[in-house]
KEZAZA-73904 format. One record per residue (C-alpha): x negated, y, z; residue number from 1. Coordinates in Angstrom, 2 decimals, always signed. Example, Ala and Ser with C-alpha at 12.3 -4.5 7.8 and 13.67 -1.06 7.14 Angstrom:
<atoms>
(atom (-12.30 -4.50 +7.80) 1)
(atom (-13.67 -1.06 +7.14) 2)
</atoms>
This chain:
<atoms>
(atom (-243.47 +101.55 +167.79) 1)
(atom (-240.83 +103.59 +165.99) 2)
(atom (-240.52 +104.44 +162.33) 3)
(atom (-238.63 +103.84 +159.12) 4)
(atom (-237.57 +100.33 +158.25) 5)
(atom (-239.43 +98.58 +155.44) 6)
(atom (-237.39 +98.09 +152.25) 7)
(atom (-240.27 +97.06 +149.96) 8)
(atom (-240.37 +93.51 +151.40) 9)
(atom (-237.89 +91.34 +153.27) 10)
(atom (-240.13 +88.44 +154.33) 11)
(atom (-243.78 +88.09 +155.33) 12)
(atom (-246.13 +85.32 +156.41) 13)
(atom (-248.89 +86.31 +158.82) 14)
(atom (-251.73 +83.80 +158.89) 15)
(atom (-253.62 +84.02 +162.18) 16)
(atom (-252.17 +84.49 +165.65) 17)
(atom (-255.01 +86.52 +167.15) 18)
(atom (-254.96 +90.22 +168.01) 19)
(atom (-254.78 +91.47 +164.40) 20)
(atom (-252.21 +88.90 +163.34) 21)
(atom (-249.94 +89.56 +166.31) 22)
(atom (-250.24 +93.34 +165.88) 23)
(atom (-249.21 +92.94 +162.24) 24)
(atom (-246.34 +90.59 +163.00) 25)
(atom (-245.02 +92.93 +165.70) 26)
(atom (-245.36 +96.02 +163.47) 27)
(atom (-243.58 +94.38 +160.53) 28)
(atom (-240.82 +92.80 +162.63) 29)
(atom (-240.05 +96.08 +164.37) 30)
(atom (-239.45 +97.60 +160.92) 31)
(atom (-236.96 +94.94 +159.90) 32)
(atom (-239.13 +92.36 +158.13) 33)
(atom (-238.46 +88.65 +158.73) 34)
(atom (-241.92 +87.47 +159.78) 35)
(atom (-243.33 +83.96 +160.15) 36)
(atom (-246.56 +83.67 +162.17) 37)
(atom (-248.89 +80.66 +162.00) 38)
(atom (-252.12 +79.84 +163.81) 39)
(atom (-254.60 +77.02 +163.39) 40)
(atom (-254.92 +76.39 +167.14) 41)
(atom (-252.16 +74.05 +168.30) 42)
(atom (-252.42 +75.56 +171.82) 43)
(atom (-252.64 +79.24 +170.69) 44)
(atom (-255.56 +79.74 +173.09) 45)
(atom (-258.28 +82.37 +173.40) 46)
(atom (-261.72 +82.61 +175.01) 47)
(atom (-261.81 +83.48 +178.69) 48)
(atom (-264.02 +86.60 +178.48) 49)
(atom (-262.92 +90.14 +179.15) 50)
(atom (-262.55 +92.85 +176.55) 51)
(atom (-263.40 +96.55 +176.70) 52)
(atom (-260.53 +98.78 +175.57) 53)
(atom (-261.60 +102.23 +174.43) 54)
(atom (-259.29 +105.23 +174.22) 55)
(atom (-258.62 +104.73 +170.48) 56)
(atom (-257.71 +101.09 +171.12) 57)
(atom (-255.37 +102.09 +173.96) 58)
(atom (-253.79 +104.62 +171.56) 59)
(atom (-253.12 +101.81 +169.07) 60)
(atom (-251.57 +99.64 +171.78) 61)
(atom (-249.39 +102.56 +172.83) 62)
(atom (-248.04 +102.56 +169.24) 63)
(atom (-247.09 +98.91 +169.79) 64)
(atom (-245.34 +99.77 +173.04) 65)
(atom (-247.73 +97.66 +175.11) 66)
(atom (-249.80 +100.30 +176.90) 67)
(atom (-247.99 +100.15 +180.25) 68)
(atom (-248.37 +96.37 +180.53) 69)
(atom (-252.08 +96.67 +179.69) 70)
(atom (-252.50 +99.34 +182.37) 71)
(atom (-250.69 +97.17 +184.92) 72)
(atom (-252.57 +93.96 +184.17) 73)
(atom (-255.98 +95.36 +183.27) 74)
(atom (-258.28 +98.00 +184.71) 75)
(atom (-258.26 +101.64 +183.62) 76)
(atom (-261.23 +103.98 +184.14) 77)
(atom (-262.09 +107.55 +183.25) 78)
(atom (-265.61 +107.20 +181.86) 79)
(atom (-268.58 +104.96 +181.14) 80)
(atom (-271.87 +105.46 +183.00) 81)
(atom (-275.24 +104.87 +181.30) 82)
(atom (-278.21 +103.61 +183.30) 83)
(atom (-281.74 +102.56 +182.58) 84)
(atom (-282.06 +98.82 +183.02) 85)
(atom (-283.64 +99.31 +186.45) 86)
(atom (-280.48 +101.04 +187.72) 87)
(atom (-281.57 +104.67 +187.27) 88)
(atom (-278.57 +106.78 +186.21) 89)
(atom (-279.04 +108.48 +182.79) 90)
(atom (-275.74 +110.14 +181.89) 91)
(atom (-271.99 +109.64 +181.68) 92)
(atom (-270.53 +109.11 +178.22) 93)
(atom (-268.12 +111.83 +177.17) 94)
(atom (-264.85 +109.93 +176.69) 95)
(atom (-262.13 +112.59 +176.60) 96)
(atom (-258.46 +111.70 +176.83) 97)
(atom (-257.29 +111.79 +173.21) 98)
(atom (-253.54 +111.92 +173.87) 99)
(atom (-251.53 +113.17 +176.83) 100)
(atom (-250.92 +110.33 +179.27) 101)
(atom (-253.43 +108.05 +177.55) 102)
(atom (-256.27 +106.63 +179.68) 103)
(atom (-259.82 +107.33 +178.52) 104)
(atom (-261.03 +103.73 +178.61) 105)
(atom (-260.61 +100.42 +180.38) 106)
(atom (-260.75 +96.67 +180.14) 107)
(atom (-258.67 +93.54 +180.42) 108)
(atom (-259.20 +89.79 +180.40) 109)
(atom (-258.74 +88.62 +176.83) 110)
(atom (-256.30 +85.80 +177.71) 111)
(atom (-254.17 +88.33 +179.62) 112)
(atom (-254.11 +90.64 +176.60) 113)
(atom (-253.11 +87.74 +174.35) 114)
(atom (-250.30 +86.78 +176.73) 115)
(atom (-248.98 +90.36 +176.66) 116)
(atom (-248.93 +90.30 +172.86) 117)
(atom (-247.50 +86.77 +172.70) 118)
(atom (-244.66 +87.87 +174.99) 119)
(atom (-243.79 +90.69 +172.59) 120)
(atom (-243.89 +88.30 +169.63) 121)
(atom (-241.37 +86.08 +171.42) 122)
(atom (-239.17 +89.04 +172.38) 123)
(atom (-238.89 +89.88 +168.68) 124)
(atom (-237.89 +86.25 +167.95) 125)
(atom (-240.74 +85.85 +165.47) 126)
(atom (-241.01 +82.14 +164.55) 127)
(atom (-244.49 +80.81 +165.46) 128)
(atom (-245.87 +77.58 +164.00) 129)
(atom (-249.07 +76.25 +165.56) 130)
(atom (-251.77 +73.83 +164.42) 131)
(atom (-251.19 +75.11 +160.90) 132)
(atom (-252.97 +77.01 +158.15) 133)
(atom (-252.56 +77.54 +154.40) 134)
(atom (-253.93 +75.21 +151.75) 135)
(atom (-252.61 +76.93 +148.61) 136)
(atom (-251.52 +80.43 +147.61) 137)
(atom (-249.91 +81.33 +144.27) 138)
(atom (-249.21 +84.98 +143.47) 139)
(atom (-245.99 +85.49 +141.49) 140)
(atom (-244.53 +88.78 +140.26) 141)
(atom (-242.59 +89.57 +143.43) 142)
(atom (-243.54 +86.85 +145.93) 143)
(atom (-246.23 +84.37 +146.98) 144)
(atom (-245.76 +80.61 +146.92) 145)
(atom (-247.49 +79.05 +149.92) 146)
(atom (-248.62 +75.49 +150.54) 147)
(atom (-249.21 +74.70 +154.22) 148)
(atom (-251.72 +72.25 +155.68) 149)
(atom (-248.91 +69.98 +156.95) 150)
(atom (-247.64 +69.41 +153.41) 151)
(atom (-244.71 +71.83 +153.61) 152)
(atom (-244.33 +74.91 +151.42) 153)
(atom (-242.67 +78.30 +151.47) 154)
(atom (-242.16 +81.56 +149.60) 155)
(atom (-242.75 +85.07 +150.98) 156)
(atom (-242.63 +88.64 +149.73) 157)
(atom (-246.02 +89.24 +151.40) 158)
(atom (-248.81 +87.09 +152.85) 159)
(atom (-251.19 +88.69 +155.37) 160)
(atom (-254.52 +87.00 +156.10) 161)
(atom (-255.53 +87.86 +159.66) 162)
(atom (-257.18 +84.50 +160.22) 163)
(atom (-260.58 +85.40 +161.64) 164)
(atom (-264.06 +85.85 +160.23) 165)
(atom (-263.70 +82.33 +158.78) 166)
(atom (-260.51 +83.28 +156.89) 167)
(atom (-258.90 +80.53 +154.80) 168)
(atom (-256.73 +83.14 +153.04) 169)
(atom (-259.88 +85.01 +151.99) 170)
(atom (-261.49 +81.83 +150.70) 171)
(atom (-258.39 +80.91 +148.68) 172)
(atom (-257.47 +84.28 +147.21) 173)
(atom (-260.52 +86.57 +147.21) 174)
(atom (-263.46 +84.94 +145.38) 175)
(atom (-265.37 +88.24 +145.21) 176)
(atom (-265.81 +88.20 +149.01) 177)
(atom (-268.34 +86.30 +151.10) 178)
(atom (-269.11 +85.18 +154.61) 179)
(atom (-270.06 +87.58 +157.40) 180)
(atom (-273.81 +88.03 +157.67) 181)
(atom (-275.86 +87.38 +160.83) 182)
(atom (-277.25 +90.52 +162.47) 183)
(atom (-280.12 +88.86 +164.33) 184)
(atom (-278.52 +89.36 +167.73) 185)
(atom (-276.52 +87.15 +170.05) 186)
(atom (-274.05 +88.14 +172.75) 187)
(atom (-273.88 +86.67 +176.26) 188)
(atom (-270.73 +87.08 +178.36) 189)
(atom (-269.99 +86.20 +181.95) 190)
(atom (-266.70 +86.66 +183.82) 191)
(atom (-267.30 +87.24 +187.52) 192)
(atom (-265.87 +88.96 +190.57) 193)
(atom (-266.26 +92.72 +190.70) 194)
(atom (-269.45 +94.16 +192.25) 195)
(atom (-268.50 +96.15 +195.39) 196)
(atom (-269.88 +99.46 +194.11) 197)
(atom (-268.52 +99.40 +190.56) 198)
(atom (-266.05 +102.19 +189.77) 199)
(atom (-266.17 +102.45 +185.96) 200)
(atom (-267.74 +100.85 +182.91) 201)
(atom (-271.54 +100.68 +182.93) 202)
(atom (-274.23 +100.30 +180.24) 203)
(atom (-277.86 +99.37 +181.02) 204)
(atom (-280.29 +100.51 +178.31) 205)
(atom (-284.03 +100.76 +177.64) 206)
(atom (-284.63 +97.01 +177.90) 207)
(atom (-285.16 +94.53 +175.07) 208)
(atom (-281.83 +93.02 +176.16) 209)
(atom (-279.27 +95.76 +176.89) 210)
(atom (-276.18 +94.84 +178.86) 211)
(atom (-272.95 +96.34 +180.13) 212)
(atom (-270.18 +95.72 +182.66) 213)
(atom (-266.45 +96.26 +182.13) 214)
(atom (-263.78 +96.08 +184.83) 215)
(atom (-260.93 +93.87 +183.60) 216)
(atom (-258.73 +93.58 +186.68) 217)
(atom (-258.76 +94.94 +190.25) 218)
(atom (-261.18 +92.22 +191.33) 219)
(atom (-262.76 +90.97 +188.08) 220)
(atom (-265.34 +92.18 +185.55) 221)
(atom (-267.11 +90.76 +182.59) 222)
(atom (-270.73 +91.49 +181.77) 223)
(atom (-272.19 +91.28 +178.27) 224)
(atom (-275.84 +91.14 +177.25) 225)
(atom (-277.33 +91.38 +173.75) 226)
(atom (-280.46 +89.42 +172.89) 227)
(atom (-282.39 +88.53 +169.76) 228)
(atom (-280.79 +85.36 +168.40) 229)
(atom (-282.90 +82.25 +168.07) 230)
(atom (-281.61 +79.41 +165.91) 231)
(atom (-281.42 +76.03 +167.62) 232)
(atom (-280.07 +72.62 +166.72) 233)
(atom (-277.62 +72.22 +169.60) 234)
(atom (-275.42 +74.33 +171.85) 235)
(atom (-276.69 +75.17 +175.31) 236)
(atom (-275.26 +73.17 +178.22) 237)
(atom (-273.44 +74.99 +181.03) 238)
(atom (-276.49 +74.66 +183.26) 239)
(atom (-278.77 +76.03 +180.54) 240)
(atom (-276.43 +78.97 +179.94) 241)
(atom (-276.48 +79.80 +183.65) 242)
(atom (-280.24 +79.44 +184.11) 243)
(atom (-281.09 +81.40 +180.94) 244)
(atom (-278.76 +84.32 +181.67) 245)
(atom (-280.04 +84.57 +185.25) 246)
(atom (-283.61 +84.71 +183.89) 247)
(atom (-282.67 +87.32 +181.27) 248)
(atom (-281.36 +89.57 +184.08) 249)
(atom (-284.58 +89.34 +186.10) 250)
(atom (-285.67 +92.96 +185.40) 251)
(atom (-282.29 +94.60 +186.01) 252)
(atom (-281.19 +96.75 +188.92) 253)
(atom (-277.87 +98.27 +189.92) 254)
(atom (-274.72 +96.26 +189.41) 255)
(atom (-276.37 +94.16 +186.68) 256)
(atom (-278.86 +93.02 +189.32) 257)
(atom (-275.98 +92.34 +191.69) 258)
(atom (-274.38 +90.05 +189.12) 259)
(atom (-277.70 +88.20 +188.69) 260)
(atom (-277.95 +87.66 +192.45) 261)
(atom (-274.31 +86.65 +192.94) 262)
(atom (-273.43 +84.66 +189.80) 263)
(atom (-272.49 +81.02 +190.37) 264)
(atom (-272.28 +77.98 +188.14) 265)
(atom (-268.49 +78.15 +188.32) 266)
(atom (-268.42 +81.58 +186.60) 267)
(atom (-267.41 +81.43 +182.92) 268)
(atom (-270.47 +82.00 +180.69) 269)
(atom (-270.50 +82.08 +176.89) 270)
(atom (-273.05 +82.81 +174.18) 271)
(atom (-272.53 +83.35 +170.45) 272)
(atom (-274.59 +84.75 +167.57) 273)
(atom (-273.31 +87.98 +166.03) 274)
(atom (-272.31 +88.53 +162.42) 275)
(atom (-270.64 +91.41 +160.58) 276)
(atom (-269.13 +92.16 +157.18) 277)
(atom (-267.25 +94.90 +155.43) 278)
(atom (-265.75 +92.99 +152.52) 279)
(atom (-265.74 +94.78 +149.16) 280)
(atom (-262.51 +96.17 +147.71) 281)
(atom (-259.93 +95.22 +146.81) 282)
(atom (-258.59 +93.94 +150.12) 283)
(atom (-255.37 +92.92 +148.38) 284)
(atom (-254.40 +90.89 +145.34) 285)
(atom (-250.79 +90.87 +144.20) 286)
(atom (-248.75 +90.19 +147.33) 287)
(atom (-251.69 +88.89 +149.43) 288)
(atom (-253.63 +91.23 +151.76) 289)
(atom (-256.35 +90.87 +154.41) 290)
(atom (-256.99 +92.65 +157.71) 291)
(atom (-258.98 +92.29 +160.91) 292)
(atom (-262.09 +90.11 +161.05) 293)
(atom (-261.09 +88.48 +157.76) 294)
(atom (-262.10 +91.69 +155.98) 295)
(atom (-263.73 +94.10 +158.47) 296)
(atom (-265.64 +92.01 +161.01) 297)
(atom (-267.80 +94.04 +163.36) 298)
(atom (-270.13 +93.44 +166.28) 299)
(atom (-269.18 +94.43 +169.88) 300)
(atom (-271.49 +97.47 +170.15) 301)
(atom (-268.62 +99.99 +169.95) 302)
(atom (-266.03 +97.73 +171.61) 303)
(atom (-263.78 +98.41 +168.62) 304)
(atom (-263.14 +95.11 +166.85) 305)
(atom (-259.76 +94.58 +168.51) 306)
(atom (-258.82 +98.24 +168.10) 307)
(atom (-259.61 +98.20 +164.39) 308)
(atom (-257.47 +95.09 +163.90) 309)
(atom (-254.49 +96.58 +165.77) 310)
(atom (-254.79 +99.84 +163.83) 311)
(atom (-254.86 +97.92 +160.54) 312)
(atom (-251.66 +96.07 +161.41) 313)
(atom (-249.92 +99.34 +162.27) 314)
(atom (-251.17 +101.12 +159.14) 315)
(atom (-250.10 +98.25 +156.88) 316)
(atom (-246.54 +98.46 +158.22) 317)
(atom (-246.52 +102.26 +157.95) 318)
(atom (-247.56 +102.21 +154.30) 319)
(atom (-245.08 +99.48 +153.38) 320)
(atom (-242.34 +101.68 +154.90) 321)
(atom (-243.39 +104.73 +152.86) 322)
(atom (-242.70 +103.30 +149.40) 323)
(atom (-240.70 +100.62 +147.62) 324)
(atom (-243.74 +99.70 +145.53) 325)
(atom (-245.78 +97.03 +147.33) 326)
(atom (-248.94 +97.56 +145.25) 327)
(atom (-248.91 +101.28 +146.04) 328)
(atom (-248.45 +100.51 +149.73) 329)
(atom (-251.30 +97.99 +149.83) 330)
(atom (-253.68 +100.39 +148.09) 331)
(atom (-252.72 +103.17 +150.51) 332)
(atom (-253.37 +100.80 +153.42) 333)
(atom (-256.81 +100.00 +152.02) 334)
(atom (-257.62 +103.67 +151.41) 335)
(atom (-256.71 +104.61 +154.98) 336)
(atom (-258.72 +101.80 +156.55) 337)
(atom (-261.86 +101.38 +154.43) 338)
(atom (-263.96 +104.37 +155.50) 339)
(atom (-263.00 +104.10 +159.17) 340)
(atom (-263.82 +100.40 +159.33) 341)
(atom (-267.07 +101.00 +157.42) 342)
(atom (-268.14 +103.62 +159.98) 343)
(atom (-267.50 +101.23 +162.87) 344)
(atom (-269.36 +98.34 +161.23) 345)
(atom (-272.34 +100.36 +159.97) 346)
(atom (-272.78 +102.17 +163.30) 347)
(atom (-272.45 +98.94 +165.29) 348)
(atom (-275.02 +97.15 +163.14) 349)
(atom (-277.36 +100.18 +163.31) 350)
(atom (-277.12 +100.26 +167.11) 351)
(atom (-277.91 +96.55 +167.16) 352)
(atom (-280.96 +97.07 +164.96) 353)
(atom (-282.13 +99.90 +167.24) 354)
(atom (-281.89 +97.47 +170.13) 355)
(atom (-283.86 +94.80 +168.26) 356)
(atom (-286.51 +97.45 +167.51) 357)
(atom (-286.63 +98.47 +171.21) 358)
(atom (-285.60 +102.01 +170.27) 359)
(atom (-285.22 +105.05 +172.50) 360)
(atom (-282.22 +104.64 +174.86) 361)
(atom (-281.42 +108.35 +174.44) 362)
(atom (-280.93 +107.78 +170.70) 363)
(atom (-278.80 +104.77 +171.55) 364)
(atom (-276.62 +106.91 +173.82) 365)
(atom (-276.21 +109.63 +171.15) 366)
(atom (-275.21 +107.06 +168.51) 367)
(atom (-272.58 +105.62 +170.84) 368)
(atom (-271.23 +109.06 +171.77) 369)
(atom (-271.05 +110.21 +168.14) 370)
(atom (-269.26 +107.09 +166.98) 371)
(atom (-266.76 +107.19 +169.86) 372)
(atom (-266.02 +110.83 +169.04) 373)
(atom (-265.26 +109.94 +165.41) 374)
(atom (-263.05 +107.07 +166.56) 375)
(atom (-260.95 +109.56 +168.55) 376)
(atom (-259.78 +111.12 +165.27) 377)
(atom (-256.30 +110.07 +164.02) 378)
(atom (-256.14 +106.86 +162.06) 379)
</atoms>
């Protein structure tokens, strides 16, 4: 990413070493800010599932200078095909190239994407402290005093909370905000070898449990499935995850049926309930600001959670570079992000509700196409 250096702040603490936190740390460091990055996980790990990367998300990663590595280590495709659940082809989603030289869509294994971003963090010599979070935040006139969970303390010109949907920064500094709300759906994911006939991303609609397949590497895909969530007292065992997902795929044809017939107990399978929240303004207080799932947590229906977090990190750095007044910059960041994030969250939740209501798959397809078209607009 290129642009003017930031003169409004000299130091920043980024809380959360996930996609949004790393995008923010990279964006700030490239504009001359001395950034510290902390993450609660002592191993700085990430789940093993794949991730769909839409054109707008690839555009954001191009701004970070990471597009070529993503293309090399992931899988790039030109379109997404929509099928009825039995394998009957419906239509191809219109996913135009939104910038010259930018792929239309693609996918990558999430750990691979994290490693690409972690490499860039290290190249910029950003100090990373792991197994750590914040326990206290005190806004002063021109800085924030920070108390860390290991008993140490620090002082920064800016603190960025990018620490997940369960944000500690949000809990400490933004009492007007709440927890993300369950949507009534859960998401299954399986990482598995690539079906022989798969050439691009695929959605399977018209069933109570829609699913989709994304290529993440030359020989790997991940498949997701959305189901109505049922509360239970304990997590499913690996065997129960396998048996249940195989049963849920019983009605499916095409490559979804291939995955059902070829999945093994050694394939990585995960299930989690879905929740979403667009936190009310303000997203900043003094020198503390939120981004990513901490403030705009969405469901996976538009494959845009990661893209929204990366965009937010870029926009925050851009606005801080435009003015010497931090409050003005933080408000401008919020103004640029609020409506776009609201559109993603509201559309994603609405698509999920349509699925729960067993709605018309043609309406589903139109909602997806309309939302993706709006996401192609500049951010």
